[in-house]
Structures are given as C-alpha cells and as structure tokens.
C-alpha positions as YAML, in Angstrom:
chain: A
units: angstrom
residues:
- id: 1
  name: UNK
  ca: [118.82, 55.40, 74.08]
- id: 2
  name: UNK
  ca: [122.10, 56.58, 72.59]
- id: 3
  name: UNK
  ca: [124.30, 54.17, 74.55]
- id: 4
  name: UNK
  ca: [122.53, 50.91, 73.57]
- id: 5
  name: UNK
  ca: [122.11, 52.23, 70.02]
- id: 6
  name: UNK
  ca: [125.85, 52.85, 69.83]
- id: 7
  name: UNK
  ca: [126.37, 49.20, 70.72]
- id: 8
  name: UNK
  ca: [123.93, 47.99, 68.07]
- id: 9
  name: UNK
  ca: [125.45, 50.22, 65.37]
- id: 10
  name: UNK
  ca: [129.04, 49.37, 66.30]
- id: 11
  name: UNK
  ca: [128.64, 45.59, 66.49]
- id: 12
  name: UNK
  ca: [126.57, 45.59, 63.29]
- id: 13
  name: UNK
  ca: [129.47, 47.35, 61.56]
- id: 14
  name: UNK
  ca: [131.95, 44.81, 62.91]
- id: 15
  name: UNK
  ca: [129.85, 41.84, 61.76]
- id: 16
  name: UNK
  ca: [128.96, 43.43, 58.43]
- id: 17
  name: UNK
  ca: [132.63, 43.60, 57.45]
- id: 18
  name: UNK
  ca: [133.33, 39.93, 58.20]
- id: 19
  name: UNK
  ca: [133.31, 37.39, 55.35]
- id: 20
  name: UNK
  ca: [130.14, 35.32, 55.35]
- id: 21
  name: UNK
  ca: [127.01, 34.23, 53.60]
- id: 22
  name: UNK
  ca: [125.69, 36.97, 51.24]
- id: 23
  name: UNK
  ca: [122.16, 36.68, 52.66]
- id: 24
  name: UNK
  ca: [123.46, 37.10, 56.21]
- id: 25
  name: UNK
  ca: [125.53, 40.10, 55.15]
- id: 26
  name: UNK
  ca: [122.42, 41.68, 53.62]
- id: 27
  name: UNK
  ca: [120.50, 41.02, 56.87]
- id: 28
  name: UNK
  ca: [123.29, 42.74, 58.81]
- id: 29
  name: UNK
  ca: [123.25, 45.67, 56.39]
- id: 30
  name: UNK
  ca: [119.51, 46.08, 56.97]
- id: 31
  name: UNK
  ca: [119.98, 45.86, 60.75]
- id: 32
  name: UNK
  ca: [122.74, 48.47, 60.61]
- id: 33
  name: UNK
  ca: [120.61, 50.80, 58.47]
- id: 34
  name: UNK
  ca: [117.65, 50.43, 60.86]
- id: 35
  name: UNK
  ca: [119.86, 51.19, 63.86]
- id: 36
  name: UNK
  ca: [121.16, 54.32, 62.12]
- id: 37
  name: UNK
  ca: [117.55, 55.42, 61.53]
- id: 38
  name: UNK
  ca: [116.84, 55.02, 65.26]
- id: 39
  name: UNK
  ca: [119.95, 57.03, 66.07]
- id: 40
  name: UNK
  ca: [118.92, 59.79, 63.65]
- id: 41
  name: UNK
  ca: [115.47, 60.00, 65.27]
- id: 42
  name: UNK
  ca: [117.01, 60.39, 68.74]
- id: 43
  name: UNK
  ca: [119.50, 62.98, 67.51]
- id: 44
  name: UNK
  ca: [116.72, 64.81, 65.66]
- id: 45
  name: UNK
  ca: [114.63, 65.04, 68.83]
- id: 46
  name: UNK
  ca: [117.63, 66.32, 70.78]
- id: 47
  name: UNK
  ca: [118.43, 68.90, 68.10]
- id: 48
  name: UNK
  ca: [114.83, 70.09, 68.08]
- id: 49
  name: UNK
  ca: [114.63, 70.73, 71.85]
- id: 50
  name: UNK
  ca: [118.16, 71.97, 72.49]
- id: 51
  name: UNK
  ca: [118.80, 75.69, 72.26]
- id: 52
  name: UNK
  ca: [122.54, 75.82, 72.96]
- id: 53
  name: UNK
  ca: [124.60, 78.43, 71.19]
- id: 54
  name: UNK
  ca: [128.03, 77.46, 69.96]
- id: 55
  name: UNK
  ca: [130.83, 79.65, 68.70]
- id: 56
  name: UNK
  ca: [129.90, 81.58, 65.55]
- id: 57
  name: UNK
  ca: [132.57, 81.36, 62.84]
- id: 58
  name: UNK
  ca: [133.04, 82.03, 59.14]
- id: 59
  name: UNK
  ca: [131.53, 79.01, 57.41]
- id: 60
  name: UNK
  ca: [131.94, 78.27, 53.71]
- id: 61
  name: UNK
  ca: [128.58, 77.23, 52.28]
- id: 62
  name: UNK
  ca: [130.47, 75.30, 49.59]
- id: 63
  name: UNK
  ca: [132.41, 73.31, 52.18]
- id: 64
  name: UNK
  ca: [129.16, 72.40, 53.97]
- id: 65
  name: UNK
  ca: [127.65, 71.27, 50.65]
- id: 66
  name: UNK
  ca: [130.69, 69.18, 49.73]
- id: 67
  name: UNK
  ca: [130.78, 67.53, 53.16]
- id: 68
  name: UNK
  ca: [127.09, 66.60, 52.89]
- id: 69
  name: UNK
  ca: [127.54, 65.13, 49.40]
- id: 70
  name: UNK
  ca: [130.52, 63.08, 50.58]
- id: 71
  name: UNK
  ca: [128.50, 61.77, 53.54]
- id: 72
  name: UNK
  ca: [125.57, 60.66, 51.36]
- id: 73
  name: UNK
  ca: [127.47, 59.75, 48.20]
- id: 74
  name: UNK
  ca: [127.19, 55.98, 48.62]
- id: 75
  name: UNK
  ca: [123.48, 56.15, 49.36]
- id: 76
  name: UNK
  ca: [122.77, 58.48, 46.44]
- id: 77
  name: UNK
  ca: [124.99, 57.20, 43.66]
- id: 78
  name: UNK
  ca: [125.75, 53.53, 44.34]
- id: 79
  name: UNK
  ca: [122.64, 52.48, 46.22]
- id: 80
  name: UNK
  ca: [119.88, 54.50, 44.54]
- id: 81
  name: UNK
  ca: [121.48, 55.34, 41.17]
- id: 82
  name: UNK
  ca: [120.81, 59.05, 41.55]
- id: 83
  name: UNK
  ca: [122.81, 61.61, 39.56]
- id: 84
  name: UNK
  ca: [124.10, 64.51, 41.62]
- id: 85
  name: UNK
  ca: [124.94, 67.81, 39.92]
- id: 86
  name: UNK
  ca: [126.80, 70.25, 42.16]
- id: 87
  name: UNK
  ca: [127.06, 73.82, 40.91]
- id: 88
  name: UNK
  ca: [129.08, 75.61, 43.60]
- id: 89
  name: UNK
  ca: [129.91, 79.24, 42.98]
- id: 90
  name: UNK
  ca: [133.37, 80.67, 43.38]
- id: 91
  name: UNK
  ca: [134.84, 82.25, 45.31]
- id: 92
  name: UNK
  ca: [133.04, 80.31, 48.05]
- id: 93
  name: UNK
  ca: [130.62, 82.65, 49.89]
- id: 94
  name: UNK
  ca: [130.81, 82.59, 53.69]
- id: 95
  name: UNK
  ca: [128.11, 82.91, 56.33]
- id: 96
  name: UNK
  ca: [128.30, 83.57, 60.08]
- id: 97
  name: UNK
  ca: [127.27, 80.29, 61.70]
- id: 98
  name: UNK
  ca: [128.45, 77.02, 63.20]
- id: 99
  name: UNK
  ca: [129.72, 74.58, 60.60]
- id: 100
  name: UNK
  ca: [128.12, 71.34, 61.87]
- id: 101
  name: UNK
  ca: [124.49, 72.58, 62.00]
- id: 102
  name: UNK
  ca: [124.79, 74.12, 58.52]
- id: 103
  name: UNK
  ca: [126.09, 70.81, 57.18]
- id: 104
  name: UNK
  ca: [123.14, 69.10, 58.91]
- id: 105
  name: UNK
  ca: [120.74, 71.33, 56.96]
- id: 106
  name: UNK
  ca: [122.28, 70.26, 53.65]
- id: 107
  name: UNK
  ca: [122.21, 66.60, 54.71]
- id: 108
  name: UNK
  ca: [118.53, 66.88, 55.64]
- id: 109
  name: UNK
  ca: [117.61, 68.52, 52.32]
- id: 110
  name: UNK
  ca: [119.58, 65.97, 50.30]
- id: 111
  name: UNK
  ca: [118.07, 63.09, 52.29]
- id: 112
  name: UNK
  ca: [114.56, 64.35, 51.53]
- id: 113
  name: UNK
  ca: [115.44, 64.57, 47.85]
- id: 114
  name: UNK
  ca: [116.76, 61.00, 47.89]
- id: 115
  name: UNK
  ca: [113.54, 59.75, 49.48]
- id: 116
  name: UNK
  ca: [111.46, 61.63, 46.90]
- id: 117
  name: UNK
  ca: [113.33, 59.92, 44.05]
- id: 118
  name: UNK
  ca: [113.04, 56.35, 45.32]
- id: 119
  name: UNK
  ca: [111.19, 54.19, 42.80]
- id: 120
  name: UNK
  ca: [110.86, 57.07, 40.34]
- id: 121
  name: UNK
  ca: [111.58, 56.61, 36.63]
- id: 122
  name: UNK
  ca: [114.66, 58.13, 35.04]
- id: 123
  name: UNK
  ca: [116.03, 60.71, 35.17]
- id: 124
  name: UNK
  ca: [116.61, 60.58, 38.93]
- id: 125
  name: UNK
  ca: [118.71, 63.63, 39.62]
- id: 126
  name: UNK
  ca: [119.51, 66.10, 42.38]
- id: 127
  name: UNK
  ca: [120.95, 69.51, 41.69]
- id: 128
  name: UNK
  ca: [122.74, 71.34, 44.48]
- id: 129
  name: UNK
  ca: [123.60, 74.96, 43.78]
- id: 130
  name: UNK
  ca: [125.22, 77.77, 45.75]
- id: 131
  name: UNK
  ca: [125.40, 81.41, 44.75]
- id: 132
  name: UNK
  ca: [125.75, 84.91, 46.13]
- id: 133
  name: UNK
  ca: [122.84, 87.28, 45.67]
- id: 134
  name: UNK
  ca: [123.65, 90.83, 46.85]
- id: 135
  name: UNK
  ca: [124.10, 90.48, 50.63]
- id: 136
  name: UNK
  ca: [122.66, 86.95, 50.76]
- id: 137
  name: UNK
  ca: [124.17, 83.50, 50.33]
- id: 138
  name: UNK
  ca: [121.79, 81.08, 48.60]
- id: 139
  name: UNK
  ca: [121.79, 77.29, 48.81]
- id: 140
  name: UNK
  ca: [119.37, 75.38, 46.57]
- id: 141
  name: UNK
  ca: [118.57, 71.65, 46.55]
- id: 142
  name: UNK
  ca: [116.36, 70.61, 43.65]
- id: 143
  name: UNK
  ca: [115.14, 67.14, 42.63]
- id: 144
  name: UNK
  ca: [113.26, 65.53, 39.74]
- id: 145
  name: UNK
  ca: [110.76, 63.84, 42.04]
- id: 146
  name: UNK
  ca: [106.98, 64.34, 42.28]
- id: 147
  name: UNK
  ca: [107.26, 67.71, 44.01]
- id: 148
  name: UNK
  ca: [105.29, 69.07, 46.96]
- id: 149
  name: UNK
  ca: [101.66, 70.10, 46.39]
- id: 150
  name: UNK
  ca: [101.09, 73.86, 46.95]
- id: 151
  name: UNK
  ca: [98.85, 73.20, 49.95]
- id: 152
  name: UNK
  ca: [101.57, 71.21, 51.66]
- id: 153
  name: UNK
  ca: [104.46, 73.64, 51.19]
- id: 154
  name: UNK
  ca: [103.82, 75.57, 54.38]
- id: 155
  name: UNK
  ca: [102.91, 72.52, 56.49]
- id: 156
  name: UNK
  ca: [106.02, 70.49, 55.69]
- id: 157
  name: UNK
  ca: [108.06, 72.70, 58.03]
- id: 158
  name: UNK
  ca: [105.78, 71.91, 61.01]
- id: 159
  name: UNK
  ca: [107.32, 69.57, 63.59]
- id: 160
  name: UNK
  ca: [106.14, 65.95, 63.25]
- id: 161
  name: UNK
  ca: [104.26, 66.62, 60.00]
- id: 162
  name: UNK
  ca: [105.37, 64.22, 57.28]
- id: 163
  name: UNK
  ca: [104.06, 63.21, 53.88]
- id: 164
  name: UNK
  ca: [106.15, 60.03, 53.84]
- id: 165
  name: UNK
  ca: [104.59, 56.58, 54.34]
- id: 166
  name: UNK
  ca: [104.15, 55.29, 57.88]
- id: 167
  name: UNK
  ca: [107.50, 54.32, 59.40]
- id: 168
  name: UNK
  ca: [109.60, 56.20, 56.83]
- id: 169
  name: UNK
  ca: [109.69, 59.71, 58.26]
- id: 170
  name: UNK
  ca: [109.70, 61.49, 61.60]
- id: 171
  name: UNK
  ca: [108.53, 64.91, 60.45]
- id: 172
  name: UNK
  ca: [111.54, 66.54, 62.11]
- id: 173
  name: UNK
  ca: [114.11, 67.01, 59.34]
- id: 174
  name: UNK
  ca: [112.60, 70.11, 57.73]
- id: 175
  name: UNK
  ca: [111.48, 71.59, 61.05]
- id: 176
  name: UNK
  ca: [115.02, 71.29, 62.40]
- id: 177
  name: UNK
  ca: [116.48, 72.66, 59.16]
- id: 178
  name: UNK
  ca: [114.28, 75.76, 59.24]
- id: 179
  name: UNK
  ca: [115.08, 76.26, 62.94]
- id: 180
  name: UNK
  ca: [118.82, 76.14, 62.18]
- id: 181
  name: UNK
  ca: [118.60, 78.48, 59.17]
- id: 182
  name: UNK
  ca: [116.52, 81.03, 61.10]
- id: 183
  name: UNK
  ca: [118.96, 80.81, 64.02]
- id: 184
  name: UNK
  ca: [121.58, 82.37, 61.73]
- id: 185
  name: UNK
  ca: [119.24, 85.05, 60.38]
- id: 186
  name: UNK
  ca: [118.20, 83.18, 57.25]
- id: 187
  name: UNK
  ca: [115.07, 81.80, 55.62]
- id: 188
  name: UNK
  ca: [114.13, 78.39, 54.21]
- id: 189
  name: UNK
  ca: [111.32, 77.89, 51.71]
- id: 190
  name: UNK
  ca: [109.96, 75.23, 49.35]
- id: 191
  name: UNK
  ca: [108.91, 75.91, 45.79]
- id: 192
  name: UNK
  ca: [108.21, 74.03, 42.58]
- id: 193
  name: UNK
  ca: [111.20, 73.24, 40.36]
- id: 194
  name: UNK
  ca: [110.92, 73.89, 36.60]
- id: 195
  name: UNK
  ca: [110.52, 70.17, 35.88]
- id: 196
  name: UNK
  ca: [107.82, 69.71, 38.51]
- id: 197
  name: UNK
  ca: [110.03, 68.44, 41.32]
- id: 198
  name: UNK
  ca: [110.74, 70.15, 44.63]
- id: 199
  name: UNK
  ca: [113.23, 72.93, 45.19]
- id: 200
  name: UNK
  ca: [114.31, 74.00, 48.67]
- id: 201
  name: UNK
  ca: [115.99, 77.40, 48.96]
- id: 202
  name: UNK
  ca: [117.97, 78.41, 52.05]
- id: 203
  name: UNK
  ca: [119.09, 82.06, 52.17]
- id: 204
  name: UNK
  ca: [121.66, 83.25, 54.74]
- id: 205
  name: UNK
  ca: [123.06, 86.73, 55.40]
- id: 206
  name: UNK
  ca: [126.51, 87.14, 53.88]
- id: 207
  name: UNK
  ca: [129.24, 87.15, 56.53]
- id: 208
  name: UNK
  ca: [130.78, 90.60, 56.77]
- id: 209
  name: UNK
  ca: [132.43, 90.20, 60.16]
- id: 210
  name: UNK
  ca: [136.06, 89.27, 60.75]
- id: 211
  name: UNK
  ca: [135.28, 85.94, 62.39]
- id: 212
  name: UNK
  ca: [137.64, 82.96, 62.81]
- id: 213
  name: UNK
  ca: [137.43, 79.99, 60.47]
- id: 214
  name: UNK
  ca: [136.27, 76.60, 61.82]
- id: 215
  name: UNK
  ca: [139.23, 74.65, 63.22]
- id: 216
  name: UNK
  ca: [140.67, 71.96, 61.00]
- id: 217
  name: UNK
  ca: [140.66, 68.47, 62.54]
- id: 218
  name: UNK
  ca: [144.15, 67.14, 63.23]
- id: 219
  name: UNK
  ca: [145.37, 64.28, 61.04]
- id: 220
  name: UNK
  ca: [144.69, 60.83, 62.43]
- id: 221
  name: UNK
  ca: [147.86, 59.25, 63.89]
- id: 222
  name: UNK
  ca: [149.03, 55.86, 62.76]
- id: 223
  name: UNK
  ca: [148.22, 52.93, 65.10]
- id: 224
  name: UNK
  ca: [150.81, 52.12, 67.76]
- id: 225
  name: UNK
  ca: [150.87, 48.33, 68.27]
- id: 226
  name: UNK
  ca: [151.67, 47.21, 71.78]
- id: 227
  name: UNK
  ca: [150.55, 50.42, 73.49]
- id: 228
  name: UNK
  ca: [148.31, 50.04, 76.56]
- id: 229
  name: UNK
  ca: [144.85, 51.66, 76.64]
- id: 230
  name: UNK
  ca: [142.47, 51.98, 79.58]
- id: 231
  name: UNK
  ca: [138.76, 52.10, 78.76]
- id: 232
  name: UNK
  ca: [136.41, 53.38, 81.49]
- id: 233
  name: UNK
  ca: [132.65, 53.14, 80.91]
- id: 234
  name: UNK
  ca: [129.71, 51.82, 82.90]
- id: 235
  name: UNK
  ca: [128.02, 50.44, 79.76]
- id: 236
  name: UNK
  ca: [129.43, 46.89, 79.35]
- id: 237
  name: UNK
  ca: [128.50, 46.64, 75.65]
- id: 238
  name: UNK
  ca: [130.33, 49.88, 74.84]
- id: 239
  name: UNK
  ca: [133.43, 48.70, 76.72]
- id: 240
  name: UNK
  ca: [133.37, 45.47, 74.71]
- id: 241
  name: UNK
  ca: [132.80, 47.33, 71.43]
- id: 242
  name: UNK
  ca: [135.67, 49.78, 72.00]
- id: 243
  name: UNK
  ca: [137.92, 46.92, 73.08]
- id: 244
  name: UNK
  ca: [137.18, 45.01, 69.88]
- id: 245
  name: UNK
  ca: [137.82, 48.08, 67.72]
- id: 246
  name: UNK
  ca: [141.10, 49.04, 69.41]
- id: 247
  name: UNK
  ca: [142.40, 45.48, 69.58]
- id: 248
  name: UNK
  ca: [142.14, 45.46, 65.80]
- id: 249
  name: UNK
  ca: [144.94, 48.06, 65.82]
- id: 250
  name: UNK
  ca: [147.15, 45.81, 67.91]
- id: 251
  name: UNK
  ca: [146.62, 47.72, 71.17]
- id: 252
  name: UNK
  ca: [146.57, 46.15, 74.62]
- id: 253
  name: UNK
  ca: [143.23, 46.92, 76.29]
- id: 254
  name: UNK
  ca: [142.42, 47.14, 79.99]
- id: 255
  name: UNK
  ca: [138.74, 47.70, 80.85]
- id: 256
  name: UNK
  ca: [137.13, 49.32, 83.89]
- id: 257
  name: UNK
  ca: [133.38, 49.52, 84.47]
- id: 258
  name: UNK
  ca: [133.35, 52.35, 87.02]
- id: 259
  name: UNK
  ca: [135.43, 55.41, 87.78]
- id: 260
  name: UNK
  ca: [136.65, 53.83, 91.04]
- id: 261
  name: UNK
  ca: [137.87, 50.78, 89.18]
- id: 262
  name: UNK
  ca: [139.46, 53.06, 86.58]
- id: 263
  name: UNK
  ca: [141.36, 55.01, 89.26]
- id: 264
  name: UNK
  ca: [142.55, 51.73, 90.78]
- id: 265
  name: UNK
  ca: [143.82, 50.55, 87.38]
- id: 266
  name: UNK
  ca: [145.71, 53.83, 86.94]
- id: 267
  name: UNK
  ca: [147.57, 53.27, 90.20]
- id: 268
  name: UNK
  ca: [148.54, 49.74, 89.14]
- id: 269
  name: UNK
  ca: [149.81, 50.37, 85.59]
- id: 270
  name: UNK
  ca: [151.04, 52.99, 83.16]
- id: 271
  name: UNK
  ca: [148.79, 53.72, 80.19]
- id: 272
  name: UNK
  ca: [149.45, 55.42, 76.87]
- id: 273
  name: UNK
  ca: [145.79, 56.43, 76.49]
- id: 274
  name: UNK
  ca: [142.65, 56.64, 78.62]
- id: 275
  name: UNK
  ca: [139.23, 56.55, 76.95]
- id: 276
  name: UNK
  ca: [136.70, 57.54, 79.61]
- id: 277
  name: UNK
  ca: [133.01, 58.22, 79.87]
- id: 278
  name: UNK
  ca: [132.15, 61.52, 81.55]
...
C-alpha cells in the first residue's frame, strides 16, 4: 500500500500548491489529508508488528518534544485554534533510546489531545511538560478536553480499542506509544488532569551511560540546474512524481522502470545522481 499511497500524497501536494479555484483547492486539501491518514494507518500497523532494534543513543526529551510540536504546529494552532504551552525543563534531560520512536510517542500523544479538543468550547489548550524526577525523565501531555472515564483508562492502551467515532481512529496510537516507552524501560499511564481533561505521563529511566548523540542531518544542498538525474523504480506513478518534483529544480531527468533498463542507461550516459528503488 505504501507505494500507491506515496503517489496519491505526492500528486495531491503538487496540485494543492497550484493556483486555482478555492473550492477545488479545499477538495485537494481534504484528499491530501485523507491520504495521509491512510499512510499513518499503514505505518502504525507496521510499527506495531515490527520488533527491530536500532542503535540506542542519548536522546534529549526536550528535542523530541520540540520536533513533535513543530510537526503538528499548523494543525494545532492555525487549523484548530488550540493554544500550546510548552514547559521544558533545563538542562534538557536525556534518555537512552532511538530518537525517531520517542518523537513518534510525543506526536501520538499530541494528536490524541488535538482530537479530544475538536469542537470543544474555549479554552482549548494543550500543555506539554518535561522534568527530571530523581532517576526518571518525565514527559506529560495534558489537555482541557472531556478526559477519559476511569473505566476506560486501562483499556485505551489495548491494540485496536478506540473511543473515537467510527472512521476517526485506529486504536493503535496509544498501544504503539506504550510499546515504545516500555521498550526503553519506561512506563506510560493516563490520569485525570486538574481541570477534568486527560493527562498522559511517560516516564523513562535517566540516561547514565556514555552513549553517542543522534547524528545531525546534513544541510540540504542548493539545487543544481542542468544536472542529469537517473530515476530507477518499477512503480510508474512514483517515477512520474519524482520526475515532476526534480524538474521543478531545473534538473534533467532520465527514467528507467527496471534495474536492467537502469543499468543500460548508465552505460549510455553520465549522471550526477541516481535515485533508485531497492
């Protein structure tokens, strides 16, 4: 499913950014959002069944929180009108984990809080807090929504159990989040916030080992107009999508739909870059 979904998401993004009728642009925005939901469901299922172990590093819980807020900022602040209060302790406490899964936990908890606040009266607010507590690192996500009834607080972490309306939840976000937190020796629980909303508390062991920091991504290079790029992929829609995206940077694109065709192209021409499927 990921390959055709990548085509739907990518072409929807291309069309969404073109000038056009406002109603059509809104239709494209809805199509893009629905495709992203499908992608999240597929990725959630994969995350739930996969048990791979990556390299454990020193991960800043504050950095994971900031990355999650940046990812969801448009949805929270501009789209839903939700106030976000981040209270991140300093110096930033570190845990022994992989950075991407920890960020996914924060994204899942924030996404649940956003859903809980939809259609609610003011104030619609989310509070994200980090702190160190003895040998534990605590992450809290609290909202001013309706809260979770006491009888539901243990069930919400069961896979495929959801309290959301039909079609609006998969019942995997909290199950995956607890699985990730426990993988790194932590705990995840739900409790009632002082104002009656929900508060999710993730507690991780403080990192005491001399582990490496996550690698920093290299800066993106400037486009190089006129350079030749070979794209090799057996999914025609992905080849077309990548060609459209790269041509926008003024690059010359040559496409191949199989590895044999790609090897033949390499013997015929010189290329500055090859983008190839496995």
